N, CA, C and O atoms as a GROMACS GRO file, in nm:
protein
  436
    1GLU      N    1  -2.134  -6.154  -2.703
    1GLU     CA    2  -2.062  -6.141  -2.577
    1GLU      C    3  -2.118  -6.026  -2.495
    1GLU      O    4  -2.134  -6.039  -2.374
    2SER      N    5  -2.146  -5.913  -2.559
    2SER     CA    6  -2.199  -5.798  -2.487
    2SER      C    7  -2.342  -5.820  -2.441
    2SER      O    8  -2.393  -5.745  -2.357
    3LYS      N    9  -2.408  -5.921  -2.494
    3LYS     CA   10  -2.545  -5.949  -2.455
    3LYS      C   11  -2.551  -6.029  -2.325
    3LYS      O   12  -2.659  -6.045  -2.268
    4GLU      N   13  -2.439  -6.079  -2.279
    4GLU     CA   14  -2.434  -6.160  -2.159
    4GLU      C   15  -2.361  -6.087  -2.048
    4GLU      O   16  -2.284  -5.994  -2.073
    5ASP      N   17  -2.385  -6.130  -1.927
    5ASP     CA   18  -2.310  -6.080  -1.811
    5ASP      C   19  -2.323  -5.931  -1.789
    5ASP      O   20  -2.229  -5.867  -1.741
    6GLY      N   21  -2.436  -5.874  -1.822
    6GLY     CA   22  -2.458  -5.732  -1.800
    6GLY      C   23  -2.499  -5.705  -1.656
    6GLY      O   24  -2.514  -5.799  -1.577
    7PRO      N   25  -2.516  -5.580  -1.622
    7PRO     CA   26  -2.555  -5.542  -1.486
    7PRO      C   27  -2.696  -5.593  -1.453
    7PRO      O   28  -2.782  -5.603  -1.540
    8ALA      N   29  -2.716  -5.624  -1.325
    8ALA     CA   30  -2.842  -5.682  -1.282
    8ALA      C   31  -2.946  -5.578  -1.241
    8ALA      O   32  -3.066  -5.606  -1.245
    9ASP      N   33  -2.901  -5.460  -1.202
    9ASP     CA   34  -2.996  -5.359  -1.154
    9ASP      C   35  -2.944  -5.219  -1.186
    9ASP      O   36  -2.837  -5.202  -1.244
   10ALA      N   37  -3.022  -5.120  -1.147
   10ALA     CA   38  -2.990  -4.981  -1.179
   10ALA      C   39  -2.858  -4.937  -1.115
   10ALA      O   40  -2.783  -4.861  -1.176
   11GLU      N   41  -2.831  -4.981  -0.995
   11GLU     CA   42  -2.707  -4.943  -0.927
   11GLU      C   43  -2.585  -4.997  -1.002
   11GLU      O   44  -2.488  -4.925  -1.023
   12GLU      N   45  -2.590  -5.124  -1.040
   12GLU     CA   46  -2.481  -5.183  -1.118
   12GLU      C   47  -2.469  -5.116  -1.254
   12GLU      O   48  -2.359  -5.096  -1.305
   13ALA      N   49  -2.583  -5.082  -1.313
   13ALA     CA   50  -2.583  -5.016  -1.443
   13ALA      C   51  -2.513  -4.880  -1.434
   13ALA      O   52  -2.433  -4.846  -1.521
   14GLN      N   53  -2.542  -4.805  -1.330
   14GLN     CA   54  -2.479  -4.674  -1.314
   14GLN      C   55  -2.328  -4.688  -1.294
   14GLN      O   56  -2.251  -4.610  -1.349
   15ALA      N   57  -2.288  -4.787  -1.216
   15ALA     CA   58  -2.144  -4.810  -1.195
   15ALA      C   59  -2.076  -4.849  -1.325
   15ALA      O   60  -1.966  -4.802  -1.354
   16LEU      N   61  -2.141  -4.935  -1.403
   16LEU     CA   62  -2.084  -4.975  -1.532
   16LEU      C   63  -2.078  -4.856  -1.628
   16LEU      O   64  -1.980  -4.840  -1.700
   17PHE      N   65  -2.182  -4.774  -1.628
   17PHE     CA   66  -2.184  -4.656  -1.713
   17PHE      C   67  -2.067  -4.563  -1.677
   17PHE      O   68  -1.997  -4.513  -1.765
   18ASP      N   69  -2.046  -4.542  -1.548
   18ASP     CA   70  -1.936  -4.457  -1.504
   18ASP      C   71  -1.801  -4.515  -1.545
   18ASP      O   72  -1.711  -4.441  -1.587
   19ASP      N   73  -1.787  -4.647  -1.534
   19ASP     CA   74  -1.662  -4.714  -1.577
   19ASP      C   75  -1.641  -4.697  -1.727
   19ASP      O   76  -1.530  -4.669  -1.773
   20ALA      N   77  -1.748  -4.716  -1.802
   20ALA     CA   78  -1.739  -4.703  -1.948
   20ALA      C   79  -1.702  -4.561  -1.988
   20ALA      O   80  -1.622  -4.539  -2.079
   21LEU      N   81  -1.760  -4.465  -1.919
   21LEU     CA   82  -1.728  -4.325  -1.949
   21LEU      C   83  -1.583  -4.292  -1.917
   21LEU      O   84  -1.516  -4.221  -1.992
   22ARG      N   85  -1.533  -4.345  -1.806
   22ARG     CA   86  -1.392  -4.324  -1.773
   22ARG      C   87  -1.301  -4.386  -1.879
   22ARG      O   88  -1.201  -4.326  -1.918
   23ALA      N   89  -1.336  -4.505  -1.925
   23ALA     CA   90  -1.256  -4.570  -2.030
   23ALA      C   91  -1.259  -4.486  -2.158
   23ALA      O   92  -1.156  -4.470  -2.224
   24HIS      N   93  -1.375  -4.434  -2.192
   24HIS     CA   94  -1.387  -4.349  -2.311
   24HIS      C   95  -1.300  -4.225  -2.298
   24HIS      O   96  -1.227  -4.189  -2.391
   25GLU      N   97  -1.307  -4.161  -2.183
   25GLU     CA   98  -1.228  -4.040  -2.160
   25GLU      C   99  -1.078  -4.068  -2.160
   25GLU      O  100  -0.998  -3.979  -2.189
   26ALA      N  101  -1.039  -4.192  -2.127
   26ALA     CA  102  -0.898  -4.232  -2.129
   26ALA      C  103  -0.855  -4.285  -2.266
   26ALA      O  104  -0.744  -4.335  -2.282
   27ALA      N  105  -0.943  -4.273  -2.364
   27ALA     CA  106  -0.919  -4.320  -2.501
   27ALA      C  107  -0.901  -4.471  -2.509
   27ALA      O  108  -0.834  -4.521  -2.600
   28ASP      N  109  -0.961  -4.544  -2.415
   28ASP     CA  110  -0.964  -4.690  -2.419
   28ASP      C  111  -1.098  -4.729  -2.481
   28ASP      O  112  -1.189  -4.777  -2.412
   29TYR      N  113  -1.108  -4.708  -2.612
   29TYR     CA  114  -1.236  -4.723  -2.680
   29TYR      C  115  -1.284  -4.867  -2.687
   29TYR      O  116  -1.405  -4.892  -2.684
   30LYS      N  117  -1.193  -4.961  -2.697
   30LYS     CA  118  -1.234  -5.102  -2.700
   30LYS      C  119  -1.310  -5.137  -2.572
   30LYS      O  120  -1.415  -5.201  -2.576
   31THR      N  121  -1.256  -5.094  -2.459
   31THR     CA  122  -1.322  -5.120  -2.330
   31THR      C  123  -1.452  -5.044  -2.319
   31THR      O  124  -1.554  -5.100  -2.278
   32SER      N  125  -1.450  -4.916  -2.355
   32SER     CA  126  -1.573  -4.836  -2.341
   32SER      C  127  -1.684  -4.889  -2.431
   32SER      O  128  -1.800  -4.896  -2.389
   33ILE      N  129  -1.650  -4.926  -2.553
   33ILE     CA  130  -1.751  -4.980  -2.645
   33ILE      C  131  -1.812  -5.106  -2.586
   33ILE      O  132  -1.934  -5.123  -2.587
   34HIS      N  133  -1.729  -5.195  -2.536
   34HIS     CA  134  -1.779  -5.320  -2.478
   34HIS      C  135  -1.874  -5.291  -2.361
   34HIS      O  136  -1.982  -5.349  -2.353
   35LYS      N  137  -1.834  -5.203  -2.271
   35LYS     CA  138  -1.916  -5.175  -2.153
   35LYS      C  139  -2.046  -5.104  -2.190
   35LYS      O  140  -2.152  -5.135  -2.135
   36PHE      N  141  -2.039  -5.010  -2.283
   36PHE     CA  142  -2.162  -4.943  -2.326
   36PHE      C  143  -2.256  -5.041  -2.396
   36PHE      O  144  -2.378  -5.030  -2.383
   37LYS      N  145  -2.201  -5.136  -2.470
   37LYS     CA  146  -2.286  -5.238  -2.534
   37LYS      C  147  -2.352  -5.327  -2.428
   37LYS      O  148  -2.469  -5.364  -2.444
   38LEU      N  149  -2.280  -5.360  -2.323
   38LEU     CA  150  -2.341  -5.437  -2.214
   38LEU      C  151  -2.464  -5.365  -2.160
   38LEU      O  152  -2.569  -5.426  -2.138
   39LEU      N  153  -2.451  -5.236  -2.141
   39LEU     CA  154  -2.563  -5.157  -2.091
   39LEU      C  155  -2.678  -5.153  -2.192
   39LEU      O  156  -2.794  -5.167  -2.155
   40TYR      N  157  -2.643  -5.135  -2.318
   40TYR     CA  158  -2.745  -5.129  -2.422
   40TYR      C  159  -2.828  -5.258  -2.425
   40TYR      O  160  -2.951  -5.253  -2.428
   41TYR      N  161  -2.760  -5.370  -2.424
   41TYR     CA  162  -2.831  -5.498  -2.434
   41TYR      C  163  -2.898  -5.539  -2.303
   41TYR      O  164  -2.995  -5.615  -2.304
   42SER      N  165  -2.849  -5.490  -2.191
   42SER     CA  166  -2.907  -5.526  -2.062
   42SER      C  167  -3.033  -5.448  -2.030
   42SER      O  168  -3.122  -5.498  -1.961
   43PHE      N  169  -3.041  -5.326  -2.080
   43PHE     CA  170  -3.155  -5.240  -2.050
   43PHE      C  171  -3.213  -5.177  -2.177
   43PHE      O  172  -3.219  -5.055  -2.189
   44PRO      N  173  -3.256  -5.261  -2.272
   44PRO     CA  174  -3.309  -5.207  -2.397
   44PRO      C  175  -3.432  -5.121  -2.370
   44PRO      O  176  -3.504  -5.141  -2.272
   45LYS      N  177  -3.455  -5.026  -2.458
   45LYS     CA  178  -3.572  -4.939  -2.452
   45LYS      C  179  -3.571  -4.848  -2.328
   45LYS      O  180  -3.677  -4.803  -2.283
   46THR      N  181  -3.452  -4.821  -2.275
   46THR     CA  182  -3.440  -4.727  -2.163
   46THR      C  183  -3.348  -4.613  -2.204
   46THR      O  184  -3.276  -4.622  -2.304
   47GLN      N  185  -3.352  -4.508  -2.128
   47GLN     CA  186  -3.266  -4.393  -2.158
   47GLN      C  187  -3.119  -4.430  -2.152
   47GLN      O  188  -3.040  -4.384  -2.235
   48ILE      N  189  -3.081  -4.513  -2.055
   48ILE     CA  190  -2.939  -4.551  -2.045
   48ILE      C  191  -2.895  -4.631  -2.168
   48ILE      O  192  -2.780  -4.623  -2.209
   49ALA      N  193  -2.987  -4.706  -2.227
   49ALA     CA  194  -2.954  -4.781  -2.349
   49ALA      C  195  -2.928  -4.686  -2.465
   49ALA      O  196  -2.834  -4.705  -2.541
   50HIS      N  197  -3.012  -4.584  -2.479
   50HIS     CA  198  -2.999  -4.492  -2.592
   50HIS      C  199  -2.872  -4.406  -2.579
   50HIS      O  200  -2.804  -4.380  -2.677
   51ILE      N  201  -2.843  -4.365  -2.456
   51ILE     CA  202  -2.721  -4.288  -2.433
   51ILE      C  203  -2.599  -4.377  -2.455
   51ILE      O  204  -2.498  -4.333  -2.510
   52SER      N  205  -2.609  -4.502  -2.410
   52SER     CA  206  -2.498  -4.596  -2.431
   52SER      C  207  -2.475  -4.622  -2.579
   52SER      O  208  -2.360  -4.627  -2.624
   53ALA      N  209  -2.582  -4.638  -2.655
   53ALA     CA  210  -2.568  -4.658  -2.800
   53ALA      C  211  -2.499  -4.537  -2.864
   53ALA      O  212  -2.415  -4.553  -2.952
   54TYR      N  213  -2.535  -4.420  -2.819
   54TYR     CA  214  -2.470  -4.298  -2.869
   54TYR      C  215  -2.320  -4.302  -2.838
   54TYR      O  216  -2.237  -4.269  -2.923
   55ASN      N  217  -2.286  -4.343  -2.718
   55ASN     CA  218  -2.145  -4.350  -2.679
   55ASN      C  219  -2.069  -4.459  -2.754
   55ASN      O  220  -1.949  -4.444  -2.780
   56VAL      N  221  -2.136  -4.567  -2.788
   56VAL     CA  222  -2.074  -4.669  -2.874
   56VAL      C  223  -2.043  -4.605  -3.009
   56VAL      O  224  -1.935  -4.625  -3.064
   57ALA      N  225  -2.139  -4.530  -3.062
   57ALA     CA  226  -2.117  -4.461  -3.190
   57ALA      C  227  -1.996  -4.369  -3.182
   57ALA      O  228  -1.915  -4.363  -3.275
   58CYS      N  229  -1.983  -4.298  -3.072
   58CYS     CA  230  -1.868  -4.209  -3.054
   58CYS      C  231  -1.737  -4.288  -3.053
   58CYS      O  232  -1.640  -4.248  -3.117
   59GLY      N  233  -1.735  -4.398  -2.981
   59GLY     CA  234  -1.614  -4.480  -2.975
   59GLY      C  235  -1.574  -4.533  -3.112
   59GLY      O  236  -1.457  -4.530  -3.149
   60TYR      N  237  -1.673  -4.580  -3.186
   60TYR     CA  238  -1.643  -4.630  -3.321
   60TYR      C  239  -1.597  -4.516  -3.412
   60TYR      O  240  -1.506  -4.534  -3.493
   61ALA      N  241  -1.659  -4.400  -3.399
   61ALA     CA  242  -1.618  -4.287  -3.484
   61ALA      C  243  -1.474  -4.247  -3.454
   61ALA      O  244  -1.397  -4.216  -3.545
   62LEU      N  245  -1.437  -4.249  -3.327
   62LEU     CA  246  -1.301  -4.212  -3.290
   62LEU      C  247  -1.197  -4.314  -3.334
   62LEU      O  248  -1.078  -4.282  -3.344
   63THR      N  249  -1.240  -4.437  -3.360
   63THR     CA  250  -1.149  -4.540  -3.410
   63THR      C  251  -1.164  -4.559  -3.561
   63THR      O  252  -1.115  -4.656  -3.619
   64LYS      N  253  -1.232  -4.464  -3.622
   64LYS     CA  254  -1.248  -4.459  -3.768
   64LYS      C  255  -1.324  -4.578  -3.825
   64LYS      O  256  -1.300  -4.619  -3.939
   65LYS      N  257  -1.413  -4.634  -3.746
   65LYS     CA  258  -1.501  -4.741  -3.793
   65LYS      C  259  -1.637  -4.677  -3.819
   65LYS      O  260  -1.734  -4.696  -3.746
   66ASN      N  261  -1.640  -4.599  -3.927
   66ASN     CA  262  -1.755  -4.513  -3.953
   66ASN      C  263  -1.886  -4.587  -3.973
   66ASN      O  264  -1.990  -4.540  -3.926
   67GLN      N  265  -1.884  -4.699  -4.042
   67GLN     CA  266  -2.010  -4.770  -4.065
   67GLN      C  267  -2.067  -4.823  -3.934
   67GLN      O  268  -2.188  -4.816  -3.912
   68HIS      N  269  -1.982  -4.876  -3.848
   68HIS     CA  270  -2.028  -4.920  -3.716
   68HIS      C  271  -2.080  -4.799  -3.637
   68HIS      O  272  -2.183  -4.808  -3.570
   69ALA      N  273  -2.008  -4.688  -3.645
   69ALA     CA  274  -2.049  -4.567  -3.574
   69ALA      C  275  -2.187  -4.522  -3.621
   69ALA      O  276  -2.272  -4.487  -3.540
   70LEU      N  277  -2.209  -4.522  -3.750
   70LEU     CA  278  -2.338  -4.481  -3.804
   70LEU      C  279  -2.449  -4.577  -3.765
   70LEU      O  280  -2.561  -4.534  -3.736
   71ASP      N  281  -2.420  -4.707  -3.763
   71ASP     CA  282  -2.520  -4.805  -3.719
   71ASP      C  283  -2.564  -4.776  -3.576
   71ASP      O  284  -2.684  -4.775  -3.546
   72TRP      N  285  -2.467  -4.750  -3.488
   72TRP     CA  286  -2.499  -4.726  -3.347
   72TRP      C  287  -2.562  -4.589  -3.327
   72TRP      O  288  -2.647  -4.572  -3.239
   73LEU      N  289  -2.522  -4.491  -3.406
   73LEU     CA  290  -2.586  -4.360  -3.398
   73LEU      C  291  -2.733  -4.372  -3.437
   73LEU      O  292  -2.820  -4.313  -3.373
   74GLU      N  293  -2.758  -4.448  -3.541
   74GLU     CA  294  -2.897  -4.469  -3.584
   74GLU      C  295  -2.976  -4.542  -3.476
   74GLU      O  296  -3.091  -4.505  -3.448
   75LEU      N  297  -2.917  -4.644  -3.414
   75LEU     CA  298  -2.984  -4.714  -3.304
   75LEU      C  299  -3.020  -4.617  -3.192
   75LEU      O  300  -3.130  -4.622  -3.136
   76SER      N  301  -2.926  -4.530  -3.158
   76SER     CA  302  -2.952  -4.438  -3.048
   76SER      C  303  -3.066  -4.342  -3.082
   76SER      O  304  -3.153  -4.316  -2.998
   77ILE      N  305  -3.066  -4.291  -3.204
   77ILE     CA  306  -3.172  -4.197  -3.245
   77ILE      C  307  -3.306  -4.268  -3.252
   77ILE      O  308  -3.406  -4.216  -3.201
   78LYS      N  309  -3.310  -4.384  -3.314
   78LYS     CA  310  -3.436  -4.459  -3.323
   78LYS      C  311  -3.487  -4.498  -3.186
   78LYS      O  312  -3.608  -4.510  -3.165
   79GLY      N  313  -3.396  -4.519  -3.091
   79GLY     CA  314  -3.436  -4.555  -2.956
   79GLY      C  315  -3.488  -4.438  -2.875
   79GLY      O  316  -3.558  -4.457  -2.776
   80GLY      N  317  -3.454  -4.317  -2.917
   80GLY     CA  318  -3.505  -4.201  -2.845
   80GLY      C  319  -3.403  -4.097  -2.806
   80GLY      O  320  -3.439  -3.994  -2.749
   81TYR      N  321  -3.275  -4.120  -2.837
   81TYR     CA  322  -3.175  -4.018  -2.806
   81TYR      C  323  -3.198  -3.902  -2.900
   81TYR      O  324  -3.192  -3.918  -3.022
   82ASP      N  325  -3.224  -3.785  -2.845
   82ASP     CA  326  -3.265  -3.673  -2.931
   82ASP      C  327  -3.192  -3.542  -2.902
   82ASP      O  328  -3.245  -3.434  -2.928
   83ASP      N  329  -3.073  -3.549  -2.848
   83ASP     CA  330  -2.996  -3.427  -2.823
   83ASP      C  331  -2.917  -3.393  -2.949
   83ASP      O  332  -2.795  -3.408  -2.954
   84PHE      N  333  -2.989  -3.345  -3.051
   84PHE     CA  334  -2.929  -3.320  -3.181
   84PHE      C  335  -2.830  -3.205  -3.178
   84PHE      O  336  -2.733  -3.204  -3.254
   85GLU      N  337  -2.854  -3.109  -3.093
   85GLU     CA  338  -2.758  -2.999  -3.078
   85GLU      C  339  -2.622  -3.054  -3.031
   85GLU      O  340  -2.517  -3.014  -3.081
   86HIS      N  341  -2.626  -3.145  -2.935
   86HIS     CA  342  -2.503  -3.208  -2.887
   86HIS      C  343  -2.437  -3.290  -2.997
   86HIS      O  344  -2.316  -3.284  -3.016
   87MET      N  345  -2.517  -3.367  -3.070
   87MET     CA  346  -2.462  -3.450  -3.178
   87MET      C  347  -2.391  -3.366  -3.282
   87MET      O  348  -2.286  -3.404  -3.334
   88ARG      N  349  -2.449  -3.252  -3.313
   88ARG     CA  350  -2.390  -3.164  -3.415
   88ARG      C  351  -2.260  -3.100  -3.366
   88ARG      O  352  -2.175  -3.063  -3.448
   89ALA      N  353  -2.244  -3.085  -3.235
   89ALA     CA  354  -2.126  -3.018  -3.180
   89ALA      C  355  -2.021  -3.114  -3.124
   89ALA      O  356  -1.906  -3.074  -3.103
   90ASP      N  357  -2.058  -3.238  -3.102
   90ASP     CA  358  -1.968  -3.334  -3.036
   90ASP      C  359  -1.849  -3.367  -3.126
   90ASP      O  360  -1.865  -3.422  -3.235
   91SER      N  361  -1.730  -3.332  -3.081
   91SER     CA  362  -1.609  -3.356  -3.162
   91SER      C  363  -1.582  -3.505  -3.181
   91SER      O  364  -1.509  -3.543  -3.273
   92ASP      N  365  -1.640  -3.591  -3.096
   92ASP     CA  366  -1.623  -3.735  -3.116
   92ASP      C  367  -1.676  -3.779  -3.252
   92ASP      O  368  -1.627  -3.877  -3.310
   93LEU      N  369  -1.772  -3.708  -3.304
   93LEU     CA  370  -1.836  -3.744  -3.431
   93LEU      C  371  -1.779  -3.670  -3.551
   93LEU      O  372  -1.833  -3.682  -3.662
   94ASP      N  373  -1.673  -3.595  -3.532
   94ASP     CA  374  -1.616  -3.517  -3.643
   94ASP      C  375  -1.584  -3.603  -3.765
   94ASP      O  376  -1.601  -3.557  -3.878
   95GLY      N  377  -1.540  -3.725  -3.745
   95GLY     CA  378  -1.506  -3.812  -3.856
   95GLY      C  379  -1.625  -3.857  -3.938
   95GLY      O  380  -1.609  -3.916  -4.045
   96LEU      N  381  -1.746  -3.831  -3.888
   96LEU     CA  382  -1.868  -3.872  -3.959
   96LEU      C  383  -1.933  -3.758  -4.036
   96LEU      O  384  -2.024  -3.782  -4.116
   97ARG      N  385  -1.889  -3.637  -4.015
   97ARG     CA  386  -1.959  -3.520  -4.068
   97ARG      C  387  -1.975  -3.520  -4.220
   97ARG      O  388  -2.073  -3.465  -4.270
   98LYS      N  389  -1.885  -3.580  -4.292
   98LYS     CA  390  -1.893  -3.581  -4.438
   98LYS      C  391  -1.968  -3.703  -4.491
   98LYS      O  392  -1.987  -3.717  -4.612
   99GLU      N  393  -2.010  -3.790  -4.403
   99GLU     CA  394  -2.083  -3.911  -4.444
   99GLU      C  395  -2.228  -3.873  -4.477
   99GLU      O  396  -2.294  -3.805  -4.398
  100LYS      N  397  -2.275  -3.917  -4.592
  100LYS     CA  398  -2.412  -3.888  -4.632
  100LYS      C  399  -2.512  -3.940  -4.529
  100LYS      O  400  -2.610  -3.873  -4.496
  101ARG      N  401  -2.486  -4.058  -4.479
  101ARG     CA  402  -2.579  -4.120  -4.383
  101ARG      C  403  -2.587  -4.038  -4.254
  101ARG      O  404  -2.695  -4.023  -4.196
  102TYR      N  405  -2.475  -3.986  -4.208
  102TYR     CA  406  -2.474  -3.900  -4.090
  102TYR      C  407  -2.564  -3.779  -4.113
  102TYR      O  408  -2.649  -3.747  -4.031
  103ASN      N  409  -2.543  -3.715  -4.225
  103ASN     CA  410  -2.622  -3.595  -4.256
  103ASN      C  411  -2.770  -3.627  -4.270
  103ASN      O  412  -2.854  -3.547  -4.229
  104LYS      N  413  -2.802  -3.741  -4.327
  104LYS     CA  414  -2.942  -3.781  -4.338
  104LYS      C  415  -3.002  -3.806  -4.200
  104LYS      O  416  -3.116  -3.766  -4.174
  105LEU      N  417  -2.928  -3.872  -4.111
  105LEU     CA  418  -2.977  -3.898  -3.978
  105LEU      C  419  -3.008  -3.770  -3.902
  105LEU      O  420  -3.106  -3.763  -3.827
  106LEU      N  421  -2.926  -3.668  -3.920
  106LEU     CA  422  -2.947  -3.544  -3.847
  106LEU      C  423  -3.030  -3.442  -3.923
  106LEU      O  424  -3.080  -3.346  -3.864
  107LEU      N  425  -3.047  -3.461  -4.051
  107LEU     CA  426  -3.121  -3.367  -4.134
  107LEU      C  427  -3.266  -3.356  -4.092
  107LEU      O  428  -3.321  -3.246  -4.084
  108ASP      N  429  -3.327  -3.467  -4.065
  108ASP     CA  430  -3.470  -3.469  -4.032
  108ASP      C  431  -3.498  -3.425  -3.889
  108ASP      O  432  -3.614  -3.420  -3.848
  109ASN      N  433  -3.394  -3.394  -3.812
  109ASN     CA  434  -3.415  -3.366  -3.670
  109ASN      C  435  -3.356  -3.232  -3.630
  109ASN      O  436  -3.365  -3.193  -3.514
   0.00000   0.00000   0.00000
């Protein structure tokens, strides 16, 4: 579902990103995850995709879906998201800190 009906251009992508961020900030994680996934699948291999994948990971972590969160965190890192200082400090990811996979993902970086 998230692979279809995504934004057609950069302007629509920015508007969708802003909407997704507002939903995330309002703790509407189901909506934010869906919108960030639309961006990820619509613009793969771009910076907005990697940041969106990171935000999907945050949404899943906040809803205690740790394995999904780790999958998306890994996607974001492999795609090029490299703000490791932010990842280590972001309270959205607090629920992942004791996960071995989380520590392995950040250990090498």
